[in-house]
N, CA, C and O atoms as a GROMACS GRO file, in nm:
protein
  652
    1UNK      N    1  11.441   9.358   6.950
    1UNK     CA    2  11.366   9.483   6.955
    1UNK      C    3  11.468   9.594   6.978
    1UNK      O    4  11.543   9.588   7.075
    2UNK      N    5  11.472   9.692   6.895
    2UNK     CA    6  11.567   9.800   6.907
    2UNK      C    7  11.495   9.927   6.949
    2UNK      O    8  11.382   9.954   6.908
    3UNK      N    9  11.562  10.004   7.031
    3UNK     CA   10  11.507  10.132   7.075
    3UNK      C   11  11.583  10.246   7.010
    3UNK      O   12  11.623  10.341   7.077
    4UNK      N   13  11.605  10.236   6.879
    4UNK     CA   14  11.683  10.336   6.807
    4UNK      C   15  11.616  10.473   6.809
    4UNK      O   16  11.681  10.575   6.787
    5UNK      N   17  11.486  10.475   6.836
    5UNK     CA   18  11.412  10.601   6.834
    5UNK      C   19  11.434  10.686   6.961
    5UNK      O   20  11.393  10.803   6.964
    6UNK      N   21  11.496  10.631   7.064
    6UNK     CA   22  11.516  10.712   7.184
    6UNK      C   23  11.644  10.792   7.170
    6UNK      O   24  11.736  10.753   7.099
    7UNK      N   25  11.649  10.905   7.240
    7UNK     CA   26  11.764  10.994   7.229
    7UNK      C   27  11.885  10.936   7.302
    7UNK      O   28  11.872  10.847   7.386
    8UNK      N   29  12.001  10.990   7.269
    8UNK     CA   30  12.125  10.949   7.334
    8UNK      C   31  12.113  10.969   7.485
    8UNK      O   32  12.152  10.881   7.562
    9UNK      N   33  12.060  11.083   7.527
    9UNK     CA   34  12.046  11.113   7.670
    9UNK      C   35  11.953  11.014   7.738
    9UNK      O   36  11.981  10.969   7.849
   10UNK      N   37  11.842  10.981   7.673
   10UNK     CA   38  11.749  10.882   7.730
   10UNK      C   39  11.816  10.745   7.742
   10UNK      O   40  11.795  10.674   7.840
   11UNK      N   41  11.895  10.709   7.642
   11UNK     CA   42  11.965  10.580   7.644
   11UNK      C   43  12.064  10.575   7.760
   11UNK      O   44  12.070  10.476   7.833
   12UNK      N   45  12.141  10.682   7.778
   12UNK     CA   46  12.237  10.688   7.888
   12UNK      C   47  12.164  10.681   8.022
   12UNK      O   48  12.208  10.610   8.113
   13UNK      N   49  12.055  10.753   8.035
   13UNK     CA   50  11.978  10.752   8.161
   13UNK      C   51  11.921  10.613   8.189
   13UNK      O   52  11.920  10.569   8.304
   14UNK      N   53  11.874  10.544   8.086
   14UNK     CA   54  11.820  10.409   8.103
   14UNK      C   55  11.929  10.316   8.154
   14UNK      O   56  11.908  10.242   8.250
   15UNK      N   57  12.045  10.319   8.088
   15UNK     CA   58  12.155  10.233   8.130
   15UNK      C   59  12.200  10.270   8.271
   15UNK      O   60  12.226  10.182   8.353
   16UNK      N   61  12.209  10.400   8.300
   16UNK     CA   62  12.249  10.446   8.434
   16UNK      C   63  12.157  10.385   8.540
   16UNK      O   64  12.204  10.336   8.642
   17UNK      N   65  12.027  10.390   8.515
   17UNK     CA   66  11.931  10.334   8.611
   17UNK      C   67  11.947  10.183   8.625
   17UNK      O   68  11.935  10.129   8.735
   18UNK      N   69  11.974  10.115   8.515
   18UNK     CA   70  11.984   9.969   8.517
   18UNK      C   71  12.110   9.919   8.588
   18UNK      O   72  12.106   9.814   8.652
   19UNK      N   73  12.223   9.992   8.579
   19UNK     CA   74  12.347   9.944   8.640
   19UNK      C   75  12.376  10.009   8.775
   19UNK      O   76  12.471   9.970   8.844
   20UNK      N   77  12.294  10.107   8.813
   20UNK     CA   78  12.314  10.174   8.941
   20UNK      C   79  12.315  10.070   9.054
   20UNK      O   80  12.231   9.981   9.056
   21UNK      N   81  12.408  10.083   9.144
   21UNK     CA   82  12.419   9.996   9.262
   21UNK      C   83  12.469   9.856   9.231
   21UNK      O   84  12.469   9.771   9.320
   22UNK      N   85  12.513   9.827   9.108
   22UNK     CA   86  12.576   9.699   9.079
   22UNK      C   87  12.727   9.723   9.085
   22UNK      O   88  12.783   9.790   8.998
   23UNK      N   89  12.791   9.670   9.186
   23UNK     CA   90  12.933   9.699   9.212
   23UNK      C   91  13.030   9.630   9.117
   23UNK      O   92  13.132   9.686   9.080
   24UNK      N   93  12.996   9.508   9.077
   24UNK     CA   94  13.092   9.427   9.001
   24UNK      C   95  13.036   9.394   8.862
   24UNK      O   96  12.920   9.359   8.846
   25UNK      N   97  13.124   9.408   8.765
   25UNK     CA   98  13.088   9.376   8.627
   25UNK      C   99  13.182   9.268   8.576
   25UNK      O  100  13.291   9.249   8.629
   26UNK      N  101  13.139   9.198   8.473
   26UNK     CA  102  13.229   9.107   8.402
   26UNK      C  103  13.290   9.187   8.288
   26UNK      O  104  13.219   9.238   8.201
   27UNK      N  105  13.421   9.197   8.290
   27UNK     CA  106  13.498   9.278   8.196
   27UNK      C  107  13.562   9.183   8.095
   27UNK      O  108  13.644   9.100   8.133
   28UNK      N  109  13.524   9.195   7.969
   28UNK     CA  110  13.568   9.100   7.866
   28UNK      C  111  13.661   9.169   7.766
   28UNK      O  112  13.631   9.276   7.713
   29UNK      N  113  13.776   9.104   7.744
   29UNK     CA  114  13.874   9.152   7.647
   29UNK      C  115  13.896   9.045   7.541
   29UNK      O  116  13.854   8.930   7.556
   30UNK      N  117  13.963   9.085   7.434
   30UNK     CA  118  13.998   8.992   7.326
   30UNK      C  119  14.146   8.960   7.333
   30UNK      O  120  14.229   9.048   7.358
   31UNK      N  121  14.179   8.833   7.312
   31UNK     CA  122  14.318   8.789   7.309
   31UNK      C  123  14.339   8.715   7.177
   31UNK      O  124  14.242   8.683   7.108
   32UNK      N  125  14.462   8.687   7.142
   32UNK     CA  126  14.486   8.607   7.021
   32UNK      C  127  14.420   8.469   7.029
   32UNK      O  128  14.386   8.409   6.927
   33UNK      N  129  14.402   8.418   7.151
   33UNK     CA  130  14.341   8.286   7.169
   33UNK      C  131  14.188   8.291   7.174
   33UNK      O  132  14.123   8.188   7.158
   34UNK      N  133  14.131   8.408   7.194
   34UNK     CA  134  13.986   8.421   7.205
   34UNK      C  135  13.948   8.530   7.304
   34UNK      O  136  14.021   8.628   7.321
   35UNK      N  137  13.832   8.513   7.367
   35UNK     CA  138  13.785   8.615   7.461
   35UNK      C  139  13.810   8.570   7.604
   35UNK      O  140  13.812   8.451   7.635
   36UNK      N  141  13.830   8.669   7.693
   36UNK     CA  142  13.854   8.643   7.834
   36UNK      C  143  13.768   8.740   7.915
   36UNK      O  144  13.765   8.860   7.888
   37UNK      N  145  13.699   8.685   8.015
   37UNK     CA  146  13.618   8.769   8.105
   37UNK      C  147  13.667   8.752   8.247
   37UNK      O  148  13.711   8.644   8.288
   38UNK      N  149  13.658   8.861   8.322
   38UNK     CA  150  13.693   8.857   8.463
   38UNK      C  151  13.610   8.960   8.537
   38UNK      O  152  13.574   9.064   8.480
   39UNK      N  153  13.579   8.933   8.667
   39UNK     CA  154  13.503   9.031   8.744
   39UNK      C  155  13.590   9.150   8.781
   39UNK      O  156  13.706   9.134   8.820
   40UNK      N  157  13.533   9.269   8.769
   40UNK     CA  158  13.603   9.391   8.810
   40UNK      C  159  13.504   9.486   8.875
   40UNK      O  160  13.387   9.491   8.839
   41UNK      N  161  13.555   9.560   8.972
   41UNK     CA  162  13.472   9.658   9.042
   41UNK      C  163  13.461   9.784   8.958
   41UNK      O  164  13.562   9.842   8.916
   42UNK      N  165  13.338   9.826   8.933
   42UNK     CA  166  13.313   9.951   8.862
   42UNK      C  167  13.327  10.066   8.962
   42UNK      O  168  13.284  10.055   9.077
   43UNK      N  169  13.386  10.175   8.917
   43UNK     CA  170  13.400  10.291   9.004
   43UNK      C  171  13.265  10.355   9.034
   43UNK      O  172  13.176  10.356   8.949
   44UNK      N  173  13.252  10.407   9.151
   44UNK     CA  174  13.126  10.469   9.193
   44UNK      C  175  13.118  10.611   9.139
   44UNK      O  176  13.130  10.709   9.213
   45UNK      N  177  13.096  10.620   9.009
   45UNK     CA  178  13.079  10.746   8.940
   45UNK      C  179  12.950  10.732   8.861
   45UNK      O  180  12.922  10.627   8.804
   46UNK      N  181  12.872  10.838   8.858
   46UNK     CA  182  12.746  10.831   8.783
   46UNK      C  183  12.776  10.806   8.635
   46UNK      O  184  12.854  10.878   8.574
   47UNK      N  185  12.712  10.704   8.580
   47UNK     CA  186  12.734  10.666   8.440
   47UNK      C  187  12.690  10.778   8.347
   47UNK      O  188  12.576  10.824   8.354
   48UNK      N  189  12.781  10.822   8.260
   48UNK     CA  190  12.752  10.927   8.162
   48UNK      C  191  12.786  10.881   8.021
   48UNK      O  192  12.795  10.961   7.928
   49UNK      N  193  12.804  10.749   8.006
   49UNK     CA  194  12.850  10.693   7.880
   49UNK      C  195  12.987  10.630   7.895
   49UNK      O  196  13.031  10.552   7.810
   50UNK      N  197  13.056  10.666   8.005
   50UNK     CA  198  13.189  10.611   8.034
   50UNK      C  199  13.184  10.528   8.162
   50UNK      O  200  13.111  10.560   8.256
   51UNK      N  201  13.263  10.421   8.163
   51UNK     CA  202  13.281  10.338   8.282
   51UNK      C  203  13.429  10.343   8.319
   51UNK      O  204  13.515  10.353   8.231
   52UNK      N  205  13.459  10.335   8.448
   52UNK     CA  206  13.596  10.343   8.496
   52UNK      C  207  13.632  10.221   8.579
   52UNK      O  208  13.550  10.173   8.658
   53UNK      N  209  13.755  10.171   8.560
   53UNK     CA  210  13.808  10.058   8.634
   53UNK      C  211  13.953  10.087   8.669
   53UNK      O  212  14.018  10.169   8.604
   54UNK      N  213  14.004  10.020   8.772
   54UNK     CA  214  14.145  10.031   8.810
   54UNK      C  215  14.211   9.895   8.793
   54UNK      O  216  14.153   9.792   8.828
   55UNK      N  217  14.332   9.896   8.738
   55UNK     CA  218  14.410   9.773   8.728
   55UNK      C  219  14.557   9.806   8.743
   55UNK      O  220  14.594   9.921   8.766
   56UNK      N  221  14.639   9.704   8.731
   56UNK     CA  222  14.785   9.722   8.734
   56UNK      C  223  14.841   9.690   8.596
   56UNK      O  224  14.783   9.612   8.520
   57UNK      N  225  14.953   9.752   8.566
   57UNK     CA  226  15.017   9.730   8.436
   57UNK      C  227  15.066   9.586   8.420
   57UNK      O  228  15.082   9.538   8.308
   58UNK      N  229  15.090   9.517   8.530
   58UNK     CA  230  15.143   9.381   8.524
   58UNK      C  231  15.034   9.276   8.506
   58UNK      O  232  15.057   9.159   8.536
   59UNK      N  233  14.917   9.313   8.459
   59UNK     CA  234  14.808   9.217   8.443
   59UNK      C  235  14.790   9.178   8.296
   59UNK      O  236  14.831   9.251   8.205
   60UNK      N  237  14.729   9.064   8.276
   60UNK     CA  238  14.699   9.020   8.139
   60UNK      C  239  14.604   9.118   8.071
   60UNK      O  240  14.620   9.147   7.953
   61UNK      N  241  14.504   9.169   8.145
   61UNK     CA  242  14.407   9.259   8.082
   61UNK      C  243  14.473   9.386   8.028
   61UNK      O  244  14.434   9.437   7.924
   62UNK      N  245  14.574   9.436   8.100
   62UNK     CA  246  14.647   9.554   8.053
   62UNK      C  247  14.713   9.523   7.918
   62UNK      O  248  14.702   9.601   7.824
   63UNK      N  249  14.782   9.410   7.910
   63UNK     CA  250  14.848   9.371   7.786
   63UNK      C  251  14.746   9.347   7.674
   63UNK      O  252  14.769   9.384   7.558
   64UNK      N  253  14.633   9.286   7.709
   64UNK     CA  254  14.528   9.261   7.609
   64UNK      C  255  14.474   9.392   7.554
   64UNK      O  256  14.449   9.402   7.434
   65UNK      N  257  14.455   9.491   7.641
   65UNK     CA  258  14.402   9.619   7.596
   65UNK      C  259  14.501   9.696   7.510
   65UNK      O  260  14.461   9.775   7.425
   66UNK      N  261  14.630   9.674   7.533
   66UNK     CA  262  14.730   9.736   7.446
   66UNK      C  263  14.720   9.682   7.304
   66UNK      O  264  14.747   9.753   7.207
   67UNK      N  265  14.680   9.556   7.291
   67UNK     CA  266  14.669   9.491   7.160
   67UNK      C  267  14.534   9.516   7.092
   67UNK      O  268  14.527   9.532   6.971
   68UNK      N  269  14.427   9.521   7.174
   68UNK     CA  270  14.293   9.540   7.118
   68UNK      C  271  14.206   9.609   7.223
   68UNK      O  272  14.182   9.553   7.331
   69UNK      N  273  14.161   9.727   7.194
   69UNK     CA  274  14.088   9.808   7.293
   69UNK      C  275  13.938   9.782   7.295
   69UNK      O  276  13.866   9.844   7.374
   70UNK      N  277  13.888   9.693   7.210
   70UNK     CA  278  13.744   9.661   7.210
   70UNK      C  279  13.712   9.574   7.331
   70UNK      O  280  13.780   9.475   7.357
   71UNK      N  281  13.609   9.612   7.406
   71UNK     CA  282  13.571   9.538   7.526
   71UNK      C  283  13.420   9.522   7.535
   71UNK      O  284  13.344   9.588   7.464
   72UNK      N  285  13.381   9.433   7.622
   72UNK     CA  286  13.240   9.418   7.659
   72UNK      C  287  13.234   9.416   7.811
   72UNK      O  288  13.317   9.352   7.877
   73UNK      N  289  13.136   9.486   7.866
   73UNK     CA  290  13.115   9.491   8.010
   73UNK      C  291  12.974   9.441   8.036
   73UNK      O  292  12.878   9.491   7.977
   74UNK      N  293  12.960   9.341   8.124
   74UNK     CA  294  12.828   9.284   8.152
   74UNK      C  295  12.795   9.298   8.300
   74UNK      O  296  12.878   9.274   8.388
   75UNK      N  297  12.671   9.339   8.326
   75UNK     CA  298  12.618   9.354   8.462
   75UNK      C  299  12.498   9.262   8.479
   75UNK      O  300  12.414   9.250   8.389
   76UNK      N  301  12.490   9.197   8.594
   76UNK     CA  302  12.376   9.111   8.625
   76UNK      C  303  12.332   9.141   8.767
   76UNK      O  304  12.412   9.133   8.860
   77UNK      N  305  12.207   9.175   8.783
   77UNK     CA  306  12.147   9.196   8.914
   77UNK      C  307  11.998   9.205   8.894
   77UNK      O  308  11.933   9.106   8.860
   78UNK      N  309  11.942   9.325   8.914
   78UNK     CA  310  11.798   9.344   8.893
   78UNK      C  311  11.762   9.345   8.745
   78UNK      O  312  11.646   9.335   8.707
   79UNK      N  313  11.865   9.357   8.662
   79UNK     CA  314  11.850   9.352   8.517
   79UNK      C  315  11.980   9.294   8.461
   79UNK      O  316  12.076   9.270   8.535
   80UNK      N  317  11.981   9.273   8.331
   80UNK     CA  318  12.098   9.221   8.263
   80UNK      C  319  12.138   9.324   8.159
   80UNK      O  320  12.059   9.361   8.072
   81UNK      N  321  12.263   9.371   8.168
   81UNK     CA  322  12.309   9.478   8.080
   81UNK      C  323  12.443   9.437   8.020
   81UNK      O  324  12.533   9.395   8.092
   82UNK      N  325  12.456   9.450   7.889
   82UNK     CA  326  12.580   9.421   7.819
   82UNK      C  327  12.619   9.546   7.741
   82UNK      O  328  12.546   9.590   7.652
   83UNK      N  329  12.735   9.602   7.774
   83UNK     CA  330  12.783   9.724   7.709
   83UNK      C  331  12.904   9.691   7.623
   83UNK      O  332  12.998   9.624   7.668
   84UNK      N  333  12.903   9.736   7.500
   84UNK     CA  334  13.017   9.719   7.410
   84UNK      C  335  13.083   9.855   7.393
   84UNK      O  336  13.014   9.956   7.378
   85UNK      N  337  13.216   9.858   7.395
   85UNK     CA  338  13.282   9.987   7.380
   85UNK      C  339  13.430   9.977   7.356
   85UNK      O  340  13.485   9.870   7.329
   86UNK      N  341  13.493  10.092   7.366
   86UNK     CA  342  13.636  10.109   7.342
   86UNK      C  343  13.702  10.148   7.474
   86UNK      O  344  13.658  10.241   7.542
   87UNK      N  345  13.809  10.075   7.510
   87UNK     CA  346  13.881  10.103   7.634
   87UNK      C  347  14.003  10.190   7.608
   87UNK      O  348  14.070  10.176   7.505
   88UNK      N  349  14.029  10.279   7.702
   88UNK     CA  350  14.146  10.364   7.696
   88UNK      C  351  14.222  10.348   7.827
   88UNK      O  352  14.162  10.353   7.934
   89UNK      N  353  14.352  10.328   7.820
   89UNK     CA  354  14.436  10.317   7.939
   89UNK      C  355  14.485  10.456   7.976
   89UNK      O  356  14.543  10.526   7.893
   90UNK      N  357  14.461  10.495   8.101
   90UNK     CA  358  14.493  10.631   8.144
   90UNK      C  359  14.580  10.626   8.268
   90UNK      O  360  14.544  10.564   8.368
   91UNK      N  361  14.695  10.692   8.260
   91UNK     CA  362  14.785  10.706   8.375
   91UNK      C  363  14.755  10.841   8.439
   91UNK      O  364  14.796  10.945   8.388
   92UNK      N  365  14.683  10.839   8.551
   92UNK     CA  366  14.643  10.963   8.618
   92UNK      C  367  14.639  10.938   8.769
   92UNK      O  368  14.535  10.902   8.824
   93UNK      N  369  14.753  10.959   8.838
   93UNK     CA  370  14.760  10.931   8.981
   93UNK      C  371  14.654  11.006   9.064
   93UNK      O  372  14.603  10.952   9.162
   94UNK      N  373  14.621  11.128   9.026
   94UNK     CA  374  14.520  11.204   9.100
   94UNK      C  375  14.383  11.137   9.088
   94UNK      O  376  14.309  11.130   9.187
   95UNK      N  377  14.349  11.090   8.971
   95UNK     CA  378  14.220  11.023   8.951
   95UNK      C  379  14.218  10.887   9.019
   95UNK      O  380  14.115  10.847   9.074
   96UNK      N  381  14.330  10.815   9.017
   96UNK     CA  382  14.338  10.688   9.090
   96UNK      C  383  14.310  10.715   9.238
   96UNK      O  384  14.233  10.643   9.301
   97UNK      N  385  14.373  10.818   9.293
   97UNK     CA  386  14.352  10.852   9.435
   97UNK      C  387  14.205  10.884   9.462
   97UNK      O  388  14.151  10.848   9.566
   98UNK      N  389  14.140  10.952   9.367
   98UNK     CA  390  13.998  10.986   9.381
   98UNK      C  391  13.911  10.860   9.391
   98UNK      O  392  13.816  10.857   9.469
   99UNK      N  393  13.944  10.757   9.314
   99UNK     CA  394  13.866  10.633   9.313
   99UNK      C  395  13.908  10.535   9.422
   99UNK      O  396  13.833  10.441   9.452
  100UNK      N  397  14.023  10.553   9.481
  100UNK     CA  398  14.085  10.454   9.568
  100UNK      C  399  14.005  10.429   9.695
  100UNK      O  400  13.945  10.520   9.752
  101UNK      N  401  14.005  10.303   9.739
  101UNK     CA  402  13.953  10.268   9.871
  101UNK      C  403  14.032  10.150   9.926
  101UNK      O  404  14.111  10.090   9.854
  102UNK      N  405  14.011  10.117  10.051
  102UNK     CA  406  14.089  10.014  10.119
  102UNK      C  407  14.077   9.878  10.050
  102UNK      O  408  14.172   9.800  10.051
  103UNK      N  409  13.963   9.850   9.991
  103UNK     CA  410  13.945   9.721   9.923
  103UNK      C  411  14.049   9.702   9.812
  103UNK      O  412  14.099   9.591   9.793
  104UNK      N  413  14.081   9.808   9.740
  104UNK     CA  414  14.182   9.798   9.634
  104UNK      C  415  14.319   9.766   9.692
  104UNK      O  416  14.395   9.689   9.634
  105UNK      N  417  14.349   9.827   9.806
  105UNK     CA  418  14.478   9.803   9.868
  105UNK      C  419  14.496   9.654   9.897
  105UNK      O  420  14.603   9.597   9.874
  106UNK      N  421  14.391   9.591   9.946
  106UNK     CA  422  14.396   9.447   9.976
  106UNK      C  423  14.394   9.365   9.847
  106UNK      O  424  14.470   9.269   9.834
  107UNK      N  425  14.308   9.400   9.754
  107UNK     CA  426  14.292   9.324   9.630
  107UNK      C  427  14.416   9.332   9.541
  107UNK      O  428  14.463   9.231   9.490
  108UNK      N  429  14.468   9.453   9.523
  108UNK     CA  430  14.580   9.474   9.431
  108UNK      C  431  14.715   9.469   9.501
  108UNK      O  432  14.819   9.467   9.434
  109UNK      N  433  14.715   9.467   9.634
  109UNK     CA  434  14.836   9.459   9.715
  109UNK      C  435  14.933   9.574   9.686
  109UNK      O  436  15.054   9.555   9.678
  110UNK      N  437  14.876   9.695   9.671
  110UNK     CA  438  14.955   9.817   9.650
  110UNK      C  439  14.882   9.933   9.716
  110UNK      O  440  14.766   9.921   9.754
  111UNK      N  441  14.951  10.045   9.730
  111UNK     CA  442  14.885  10.166   9.778
  111UNK      C  443  14.846  10.252   9.657
  111UNK      O  444  14.891  10.227   9.545
  112UNK      N  445  14.762  10.351   9.681
  112UNK     CA  446  14.707  10.432   9.571
  112UNK      C  447  14.813  10.504   9.489
  112UNK      O  448  14.787  10.541   9.374
  113UNK      N  449  14.931  10.525   9.546
  113UNK     CA  450  15.034  10.599   9.474
  113UNK      C  451  15.133  10.509   9.400
  113UNK      O  452  15.237  10.556   9.353
  114UNK      N  453  15.102  10.381   9.389
  114UNK     CA  454  15.190  10.288   9.319
  114UNK      C  455  15.192  10.323   9.170
  114UNK      O  456  15.086  10.337   9.109
  115UNK      N  457  15.311  10.337   9.110
  115UNK     CA  458  15.318  10.375   8.968
  115UNK      C  459  15.268  10.268   8.871
  115UNK      O  460  15.249  10.296   8.753
  116UNK      N  461  15.245  10.146   8.920
  116UNK     CA  462  15.195  10.041   8.830
  116UNK      C  463  15.044  10.050   8.809
  116UNK      O  464  14.989   9.981   8.723
  117UNK      N  465  14.975  10.134   8.886
  117UNK     CA  466  14.830  10.147   8.872
  117UNK      C  467  14.793  10.227   8.749
  117UNK      O  468  14.858  10.326   8.715
  118UNK      N  469  14.690  10.182   8.683
  118UNK     CA  470  14.641  10.249   8.563
  118UNK      C  471  14.489  10.243   8.563
  118UNK      O  472  14.430  10.147   8.612
  119UNK      N  473  14.427  10.344   8.508
  119UNK     CA  474  14.281  10.346   8.494
  119UNK      C  475  14.243  10.293   8.357
  119UNK      O  476  14.313  10.314   8.258
  120UNK      N  477  14.131  10.226   8.354
  120UNK     CA  478  14.071  10.184   8.228
  120UNK      C  479  13.941  10.263   8.214
  120UNK      O  480  13.850  10.249   8.296
  121UNK      N  481  13.935  10.346   8.113
  121UNK     CA  482  13.813  10.422   8.084
  121UNK      C  483  13.748  10.358   7.962
  121UNK      O  484  13.808  10.351   7.854
  122UNK      N  485  13.626  10.311   7.980
  122UNK     CA  486  13.554  10.248   7.870
  122UNK      C  487  13.446  10.344   7.821
  122UNK      O  488  13.356  10.381   7.895
  123UNK      N  489  13.457  10.383   7.696
  123UNK     CA  490  13.354  10.464   7.632
  123UNK      C  491  13.253  10.367   7.572
  123UNK      O  492  13.280  10.302   7.471
  124UNK      N  493  13.137  10.359   7.635
  124UNK     CA  494  13.034  10.266   7.588
  124UNK      C  495  12.976  10.316   7.456
  124UNK      O  496  12.944  10.434   7.441
  125UNK      N  497  12.963  10.224   7.361
  125UNK     CA  498  12.909  10.258   7.229
  125UNK      C  499  12.767  10.205   7.213
  125UNK      O  500  12.680  10.273   7.158
  126UNK      N  501  12.743  10.085   7.261
  126UNK     CA  502  12.613  10.020   7.248
  126UNK      C  503  12.581   9.946   7.376
  126UNK      O  504  12.670   9.887   7.438
  127UNK      N  505  12.456   9.949   7.416
  127UNK     CA  506  12.411   9.872   7.533
  127UNK      C  507  12.294   9.785   7.493
  127UNK      O  508  12.204   9.828   7.420
  128UNK      N  509  12.296   9.663   7.540
  128UNK     CA  510  12.183   9.573   7.525
  128UNK      C  511  12.137   9.540   7.665
  128UNK      O  512  12.220   9.516   7.753
  129UNK      N  513  12.007   9.540   7.687
  129UNK     CA  514  11.962   9.509   7.823
  129UNK      C  515  11.832   9.431   7.822
  129UNK      O  516  11.749   9.441   7.732
  130UNK      N  517  11.820   9.353   7.928
  130UNK     CA  518  11.702   9.272   7.952
  130UNK      C  519  11.661   9.303   8.094
  130UNK      O  520  11.740   9.285   8.187
  131UNK      N  521  11.540   9.349   8.112
  131UNK     CA  522  11.493   9.384   8.246
  131UNK      C  523  11.426   9.262   8.308
  131UNK      O  524  11.354   9.189   8.242
  132UNK      N  525  11.452   9.242   8.434
  132UNK     CA  526  11.402   9.124   8.504
  132UNK      C  527  11.274   9.154   8.581
  132UNK      O  528  11.231   9.268   8.595
  133UNK      N  529  11.215   9.047   8.631
  133UNK     CA  530  11.103   9.059   8.722
  133UNK      C  531  10.975   9.108   8.659
  133UNK      O  532  10.939   9.066   8.548
  134UNK      N  533  10.906   9.196   8.728
  134UNK     CA  534  10.775   9.245   8.685
  134UNK      C  535  10.780   9.313   8.549
  134UNK      O  536  10.686   9.303   8.470
  135UNK      N  537  10.889   9.381   8.521
  135UNK     CA  538  10.898   9.451   8.392
  135UNK      C  539  10.897   9.353   8.276
  135UNK      O  540  10.833   9.379   8.174
  136UNK      N  541  10.966   9.239   8.290
  136UNK     CA  542  10.965   9.138   8.184
  136UNK      C  543  10.824   9.085   8.164
  136UNK      O  544  10.778   9.070   8.051
  137UNK      N  545  10.755   9.058   8.274
  137UNK     CA  546  10.618   9.007   8.264
  137UNK      C  547  10.529   9.110   8.195
  137UNK      O  548  10.445   9.074   8.112
  138UNK      N  549  10.547   9.238   8.228
  138UNK     CA  550  10.469   9.344   8.166
  138UNK      C  551  10.498   9.351   8.016
  138UNK      O  552  10.406   9.363   7.935
  139UNK      N  553  10.628   9.343   7.979
  139UNK     CA  554  10.665   9.347   7.838
  139UNK      C  555  10.603   9.228   7.764
  139UNK      O  556  10.549   9.245   7.655
  140UNK      N  557  10.611   9.110   7.821
  140UNK     CA  558  10.552   8.992   7.758
  140UNK      C  559  10.402   9.011   7.738
  140UNK      O  560  10.348   8.978   7.633
  141UNK      N  561  10.337   9.063   7.841
  141UNK     CA  562  10.192   9.084   7.834
  141UNK      C  563  10.158   9.186   7.725
  141UNK      O  564  10.066   9.164   7.645
  142UNK      N  565  10.231   9.298   7.721
  142UNK     CA  566  10.205   9.401   7.620
  142UNK      C  567  10.233   9.349   7.480
  142UNK      O  568  10.157   9.378   7.388
  143UNK      N  569  10.341   9.272   7.464
  143UNK     CA  570  10.373   9.216   7.333
  143UNK      C  571  10.259   9.127   7.284
  143UNK      O  572  10.218   9.134   7.168
  144UNK      N  573  10.209   9.044   7.374
  144UNK     CA  574  10.101   8.952   7.338
  144UNK      C  575   9.976   9.030   7.300
  144UNK      O  576   9.909   8.996   7.202
  145UNK      N  577   9.942   9.134   7.375
  145UNK     CA  578   9.824   9.215   7.345
  145UNK      C  579   9.838   9.288   7.210
  145UNK      O  580   9.743   9.293   7.132
  146UNK      N  581   9.956   9.342   7.185
  146UNK     CA  582   9.977   9.421   7.064
  146UNK      C  583   9.980   9.335   6.939
  146UNK      O  584   9.930   9.376   6.834
  147UNK      N  585  10.037   9.217   6.949
  147UNK     CA  586  10.060   9.137   6.829
  147UNK      C  587   9.972   9.015   6.818
  147UNK      O  588   9.956   8.957   6.711
  148UNK      N  589   9.914   8.975   6.931
  148UNK     CA  590   9.836   8.853   6.931
  148UNK      C  591   9.923   8.729   6.931
  148UNK      O  592   9.872   8.617   6.925
  149UNK      N  593  10.057   8.747   6.939
  149UNK     CA  594  10.150   8.635   6.941
  149UNK      C  595  10.182   8.596   7.084
  149UNK      O  596  10.170   8.677   7.176
  150UNK      N  597  10.222   8.473   7.100
  150UNK     CA  598  10.267   8.427   7.231
  150UNK      C  599  10.396   8.500   7.268
  150UNK      O  600  10.477   8.529   7.181
  151UNK      N  601  10.414   8.530   7.394
  151UNK     CA  602  10.530   8.608   7.437
  151UNK      C  603  10.662   8.537   7.413
  151UNK      O  604  10.766   8.603   7.407
  152UNK      N  605  10.662   8.404   7.400
  152UNK     CA  606  10.787   8.334   7.374
  152UNK      C  607  10.847   8.375   7.239
  152UNK      O  608  10.967   8.361   7.218
  153UNK      N  609  10.764   8.424   7.148
  153UNK     CA  610  10.813   8.468   7.018
  153UNK      C  611  10.880   8.605   7.025
  153UNK      O  612  10.947   8.647   6.930
  154UNK      N  613  10.862   8.674   7.134
  154UNK     CA  614  10.912   8.811   7.144
  154UNK      C  615  11.061   8.814   7.177
  154UNK      O  616  11.110   8.732   7.254
  155UNK      N  617  11.131   8.909   7.118
  155UNK     CA  618  11.266   8.939   7.162
  155UNK      C  619  11.250   9.036   7.277
  155UNK      O  620  11.194   9.145   7.260
  156UNK      N  621  11.298   8.997   7.392
  156UNK     CA  622  11.271   9.078   7.511
  156UNK      C  623  11.389   9.166   7.549
  156UNK      O  624  11.390   9.224   7.658
  157UNK      N  625  11.487   9.176   7.462
  157UNK     CA  626  11.597   9.264   7.493
  157UNK      C  627  11.582   9.393   7.414
  157UNK      O  628  11.509   9.399   7.316
  158UNK      N  629  11.652   9.496   7.459
  158UNK     CA  630  11.652   9.625   7.394
  158UNK      C  631  11.797   9.660   7.363
  158UNK      O  632  11.887   9.628   7.442
  159UNK      N  633  11.820   9.724   7.250
  159UNK     CA  634  11.953   9.769   7.214
  159UNK      C  635  11.946   9.919   7.193
  159UNK      O  636  11.857   9.970   7.124
  160UNK      N  637  12.041   9.991   7.254
  160UNK     CA  638  12.045  10.136   7.237
  160UNK      C  639  12.186  10.179   7.203
  160UNK      O  640  12.284  10.122   7.252
  161UNK      N  641  12.197  10.279   7.117
  161UNK     CA  642  12.325  10.339   7.083
  161UNK      C  643  12.354  10.447   7.186
  161UNK      O  644  12.267  10.528   7.217
  162UNK      N  645  12.476  10.449   7.238
  162UNK     CA  646  12.512  10.545   7.342
  162UNK      C  647  12.599  10.660   7.292
  162UNK      O  648  12.633  10.749   7.369
  163UNK      N  649  12.634  10.659   7.167
  163UNK     CA  650  12.718  10.769   7.119
  163UNK      C  651  12.661  10.830   6.995
  163UNK      O  652  12.719  10.924   6.940
   0.00000   0.00000   0.00000
């Protein structure tokens, strides 16, 4: 089921609501051997179509992004959201400092002013989402009423273009 009829702003707002308060995402990159996913903390910035992450230049993901900037970001909590987009590596010490917190110092074993730190800005192009709980039950019920088909036949995900 596609929601191509909704506006870009509505799509961004929907995704913003669905990923709000989910701290960790699965960040997937492409390698010559295949795909690789790893958990990464999303920056606490209101989603506007872009997602931000911090990493170090000495990581595999940094090297992978230099070779292929296509990524997928997946969130799981009160809903399931998969975002496909293009990653950009940004060297901006002031912005790193803006996002920095003590958890990074422990996780990355560096301070905010370390020159090996780099930001990953992901411009989301497409989002697919599946809403959990009562909303899924409501969608199944509405699908059955509208079509007369059993809800198992329904595609319960939505796809929206973000750009």
